[in-house]
C-alpha positions, 0 to 999 in steps of 0.5 A: 326855344324849339317846341317839342311835342309830348311823348305818346301815352297810352289812354283808355277807350270807353263806350257810350250810347253814340260810339267809342270815346277816348279821354285826351290827356291834358298835355295832348289837348287840342284848342277849341271845342271841335275836332276833325277825325279821320282814319289812315289804315289802323291809325286815327288822326285827330285835328282841331277844326280850323277856321275856313271861309273868305275871312280866314283866307284873307287873314292868312295873306300877307299885306301888299306893300305896293302902290296901285295906280289911279284908275279913272272911274267916271259915274255911269250914264243914266239909262231909261229902263222903262 
């Protein structure tokens, strides 16, 4: 079944000590507890914070389904460094 986004709805804007607040209706809630907001002309774009970093990048990759060749890896020769 195709996913359809909820229709836009009118919301109220409020003021608090730190700025303007918008109450997000339940049908438009984002996952998580943080979001990123940006401006595009007179539009505000609110997006959920996405995981980033190496772990998130590696999790997003598909596994490789190929065999790797054996590589000779002899131990290093000891060195006198003193």
